[in-house]
C-alpha positions in Angstrom: -8.8 41.4 -2.6 -6.5 38.6 -3.6 -6.0 35.3 -1.9 -2.9 33.2 -1.8 -3.2 30.0 -3.7 -3.5 26.9 -1.6 -0.2 24.8 -1.3 0.1 21.8 -3.4 0.3 18.4 -1.7 3.7 16.6 -2.0 4.1 15.2 -5.5 7.8 14.2 -5.7 8.8 10.5 -5.6 11.7 9.2 -3.5 12.2 6.2 -5.7 14.1 4.0 -6.3 14.1 2.1 -3.0 17.5 2.2 -1.3 20.0 -0.6 -1.8 19.6 -3.4 0.8 21.8 -2.9 3.8 24.1 -5.6 5.0 22.9 -8.0 7.7 19.3 -7.4 6.9 16.1 -9.0 5.7 13.9 -7.4 3.1 10.3 -8.3 2.5 8.9 -7.0 -0.8 5.2 -7.3 -1.7 3.2 -6.1 -4.6 -0.4 -6.3 -5.9 -0.8 -5.6 -9.7 -4.3 -5.0 -11.0 -5.3 -5.5 -14.7 -8.5 -5.4 -16.7 -8.3 -8.4 -19.0 -11.6 -7.8 -20.7 -10.7 -4.1 -21.3 -13.6 -2.8 -19.4 -14.0 -1.6 -15.8 -16.1 -4.5 -14.5 -13.8 -7.5 -14.0 -10.4 -7.0 -12.5 -7.5 -9.4 -12.1 -5.3 -9.0 -9.0 -1.9 -10.6 -9.1 0.0 -10.5 -5.8 3.7 -11.5 -5.2 5.9 -11.4 -2.1 9.4 -12.4 -1.2 11.7 -12.5 1.8 15.4 -12.0 1.1 18.2 -12.1 3.6 21.3 -10.1 2.8 24.6 -11.0 4.6 27.6 -8.9 5.4 30.1 -10.7 3.1 28.8 -9.2 -0.2 26.9 -12.3 -1.3 23.8 -11.4 -3.3 21.3 -12.7 -0.8 19.2 -15.8 0.1 15.5 -16.2 -0.6 13.8 -17.4 2.5 10.2 -17.5 1.3 8.1 -16.6 -1.7 4.3 -16.3 -2.4 2.0 -15.8 -5.3 -1.7 -14.9 -5.4 -4.3 -14.4 -8.1 -7.9 -13.2 -7.6 -10.7 -12.0 -9.8 -13.0 -9.3 -8.5 -16.0 -7.6 -10.0 -16.9 -3.9 -10.1 -18.5 -4.2 -6.6 -15.1 -5.6 -5.3 -16.6 -9.1 -4.7 -14.1 -12.0 -5.0 -15.2 -14.4 -7.7 -12.1 -16.6 -7.8 -8.9 -16.8 -5.8 -5.8 -19.1 -5.8 -2.4 -18.9 -4.2 0.9 -20.6 -3.8 1.3 -21.8 -1.1 -2.5 -22.4 -0.8 -4.0 -22.1 2.7 -6.6 -24.7 3.5 -9.5 -22.2 3.8 -8.5 -19.8 1.0 -11.5 -20.8 -1.2 -13.8 -19.5 1.5 -12.8 -16.0 0.6 -14.9 -16.3 -2.6 -18.0 -14.2 -2.2 -16.3 -11.9 0.2 -16.1 -8.2 -0.6 -12.7 -6.5 -0.5 -12.8 -4.1 2.4 -12.4 -4.0 6.2 -14.5 -7.1 6.7 -12.2 -9.0 4.3 -9.3 -8.4 6.6 -11.3 -9.8 9.5 -12.1 -12.9 7.4 -8.4 -13.3 6.6 -7.5 -13.4 10.3 -10.2 -16.0 10.9 -9.7 -18.2 7.8 -5.9 -18.1 7.4 -4.5 -17.8 11.0 -1.5 -20.0 10.0 -0.2 -17.2 7.8 -0.2 -14.7 10.7 1.3 -17.2 13.1 4.2 -18.1 10.8 4.6 -14.6 9.4 4.4 -15.9 5.9 4.8 -13.3 3.1 1.6 -14.4 1.4 -0.5 -12.6 4.1 0.7 -9.1 3.0 -0.7 -9.2 -0.6 -3.9 -10.9 0.6 -4.3 -8.1 3.2 -3.6 -5.6 0.4 -6.6 -6.8 -1.7 -8.8 -4.3 0.2 -6.6 -1.2 -0.3 -5.8 -2.1 -3.9 -9.5 -2.7 -4.7 -10.3 0.8 -3.4 -7.6 2.7 -5.2 -7.0 0.7 -8.4 -9.7 2.7 -10.3 -7.0 5.3 -10.9 -5.3 2.7 -13.2 -8.1 3.1 -15.8 -8.1 6.9 -15.5 -4.3 7.1 -15.9 -4.4 4.9 -19.0 -7.2 6.8 -20.7 -7.5 10.3 -19.1 -9.6 11.8 -21.9 -12.2 9.1 -21.4 -12.1 9.5 -17.7 -12.6 13.3 -17.9 -15.4 12.8 -20.4 -17.2 10.4 -18.0 -16.7 12.8 -15.1 -18.1 15.6 -17.1 -21.2 13.6 -17.9 -21.9 12.7 -14.3 -25.2 14.1 -13.0 -25.3 16.3 -9.9 -26.9 13.5 -8.0 -24.1 11.1 -9.0 -21.4 13.6 -8.1 -23.1 14.2 -4.7 -23.3 10.5 -4.0 -19.6 10.0 -4.8 -18.5 12.9 -2.7 -20.8 12.0 0.3 -19.2 8.5 0.4 -15.8 10.1 1.0 -16.6 12.5 3.8 -14.7 11.7 7.0 -13.2 8.5 5.7 -9.8 9.7 6.8 -7.8 12.8 7.8 -7.4 14.1 4.2 -11.1 13.7 3.5 -12.6 15.5 6.5 -15.8 17.3 5.7 -15.0 20.5 3.9 -11.5 19.4 2.7 -10.4 19.7 -0.9 -10.9 16.0 -1.5 -14.6 16.3 -0.7 -15.1 19.0 -3.4 -16.1 18.3 -7.0 -12.5 18.8 -8.3 -11.3 16.1 -6.1 -13.0 13.5 -8.3 -10.8 14.2 -11.3 -7.7 12.3 -12.1 -5.8 15.5 -13.0 -6.4 16.8 -9.5 -5.0 13.8 -7.6 -2.3 12.2 -9.7 0.3 14.1 -11.8 3.5 12.8 -10.2 6.0 10.7 -12.0 6.2 7.4 -10.1 9.8 6.6 -11.2 10.8 3.0 -10.7 10.9 1.3 -7.3 13.7 -1.0 -8.5 17.2 0.3 -7.9 19.6 -0.3 -10.8 22.4 -0.6 -8.2 20.5 -3.5 -6.6 19.0 -5.6 -9.4 17.8 -8.4 -7.1 16.4 -6.0 -4.5 12.8 -6.7 -5.8 10.9 -9.8 -6.9 9.6 -9.8 -10.5 6.5 -7.8 -11.4 3.9 -9.1 -13.8 2.7 -7.1 -16.9 -0.2 -7.2 -19.3 -1.4 -5.1 -22.1 -3.6 -2.1 -21.3 -4.3 -0.3 -18.1 -2.6 -1.4 -14.9 -2.3 -0.4 -11.2 0.3 -1.5 -8.7 0.7 -1.3 -4.9 4.4 -2.0 -4.1 5.8 -2.4 -0.5 9.1 -3.0 1.0 10.3 -3.6 4.6 14.0 -3.7 5.5 14.9 -4.9 9.0 18.3 -4.9 10.7 19.3 -5.9 14.2 21.5 -3.5 16.2 22.6 -5.7 19.0 24.9 -3.1 20.6 22.0 -0.6 20.9 19.5 -3.4 21.7 17.1 -2.3 18.9 15.7 -3.2 15.6 16.1 -0.7 12.8 13.3 -0.5 10.2 13.1 1.2 6.8 9.8 0.7 5.0 7.4 2.3 2.6 5.0 1.8 -0.2 3.8 3.4 -3.5 0.5 3.2 -5.4 1.0 3.8 -9.1 -0.6 3.3 -12.4 0.5 2.7 -16.0 0.2 5.4 -18.6 -0.3 4.8 -22.3 3.1 6.3 -23.1 4.9 3.7 -21.1 5.4 5.7 -17.9 3.8 5.4 -14.5 2.0 8.0 -12.4 1.8 7.8 -8.6 -1.1 8.7 -6.3 0.3 7.7 -2.9 3.8 7.2 -1.6 5.1 7.1 1.9 8.4 6.1 3.5 8.9 5.3 7.2 12.0 4.9 9.4 11.6 3.4 12.9 13.4 1.8 15.8 12.0 -0.8 18.2 13.3 -2.4 21.3 15.0 -5.7 20.5 13.6 -7.5 23.6 10.2 -6.0 24.2 9.4 -5.2 20.5 8.0 -1.8 21.6 8.3 1.1 19.1 10.9 3.6 20.2 10.9 6.1 17.4 8.8 6.5 14.2 9.1 9.0 11.4 6.8 9.0 8.4 7.6 11.0 5.3 4.9 11.8 2.7 6.3 11.9 -0.8 3.2 11.7 -3.0 -0.4 12.4 -1.8 -3.6 13.4 -3.6 -4.9 16.2 -1.5 -3.3 19.2 0.2 -4.6 18.3 3.7 -3.3 14.7 3.6 0.2 15.4 5.1 -1.4 16.6 8.3 -2.1 13.0 9.3 1.7 12.3 9.7 1.8 13.9 13.2 -0.7 11.5 14.6 1.6 8.6 13.7 3.5 9.4 16.9 0.6 7.8 18.8 2.1 4.4 17.9 5.3 5.0 19.8 5.3 2.7 22.7 3.1 0.1 21.1 4.3 -3.4 20.5 5.1 -4.3 16.9 3.3 -7.6 17.0 0.1 -5.7 18.1 0.3 -3.1 15.3 -2.4 -4.5 13.0 -5.1 -3.9 15.7 -3.4 -1.0 17.5 -3.1 1.2 14.4 -6.8 0.8 13.7 -7.7 1.5 17.3 -5.5 4.6 17.6 -5.9 6.1 14.1 -9.4 5.2 12.9 -11.3 7.5 10.6 -10.3 11.1 10.6 -7.5 10.5 13.1 -5.4 8.8 10.5 -4.6 8.4 6.8 -5.9 5.2 5.3 -2.7 4.6 3.3 -0.3 5.6 6.1 -2.2 3.3 8.4 -1.7 0.4 5.9 2.1 1.1 5.9 2.2 1.0 9.7 0.0 -2.0 10.0 2.5 -3.9 7.9 5.1 -3.4 10.7 3.4 -6.3 12.5 5.5 -8.4 10.1 8.8 -7.1 11.6 9.2 -9.4 14.7 9.1 -12.5 12.5 11.3 -11.0 9.9 13.9 -10.1 12.6 14.1 -13.7 13.7 15.6 -14.7 10.3 18.7 -12.6 10.9 
C-alpha cells in the first residue's frame, strides 16, 4: 500500500515589498543579529526603524521619525548591554532581562512613553524576543554542514529535550505535528526558500538602511503601510514581515514570511476585514493558523497587542503571525501623521 506524500509548506517569497502608495505613511523596522566573536554564545542585535510619509505629488517622501538600537545577548538570551537613540530613561533597566514574553511586559512597564507616542523605537525593542528565539537559523544557514554534523551528534536525550520544549507552543507545533518530530530540528527541513530582497528597486528609499557584518547573520524585517480612505471612512493597511538568514554564497534563505491586508473603521479604529497570506513557513501544518486570525475582526487596533495574545494564545495561533498582528497596534498613531 502506498501513501501520498505530505504537502510541502509554502516556500515562495512575495518579495520585494510593494512600492509605497501615495498619501501614505510607511513604518519599516528591522532587527539584524550577528555573532561578532564567531561562536554561538554572544549575539549582537542591531535594530532600526523609520516612519516615512509619502505625498500625492510625486515627492520622494518625508522622514517623520527614526530609531536605532543595539543590544548584546548571551546564549541564554539574557541582555548584557543595550543602548538606543533616542534613549528612554529606563532603558538600562532591561539589562539582566531575558528576551521572551516577560521582556515584553517589562518594556510596557519601563518604556511607556514609547507606547504613548507611538515611537518607532518600540517595534525593534519588542522584536528582541522573537528575534532571539529564531536567530539560531542564522548560524545554521551560514554553515549548514556544521549544523548537520552537530545535529547528528545529539544524544537521544538532547533530541527529546529539544522536541519536548516545542510541543504545543503554537498551532504548527501541536503535539504530533511534523515540527515536533526529529526531522523538524534540521535546517534543511525548515528553510530552503530564497528570501529575495525586501527592497524594491522601483522604490529605492522605501526602506531604511540595513547593517552588515562579516559572517553569519539573521534579519527580521517588517513594514506597515497605512492610507486613509476618507470617502469610505476607513484605514487601509498593507503589512508583513520576513525572517531570513545570510548564506555563505551571498544569498539569503527565509524561514518565515507573512503579508497581511486589512481595513479598519476610521473613527472607531475597529478591524473590519483582515486577510493573512503565508508565503514562507517551516512546517506543513503552519498555514492552518491563518483561519483563526479572523477572530481579530471587530477588535480595536489600539488594543491589538493584548487582544491578539488573549485570542490566539498557544495552539490557537502562530507565534509569527501573532507578532505581525500585534504590530498593528502601531496603526492609529501612524494614521494621524497623514
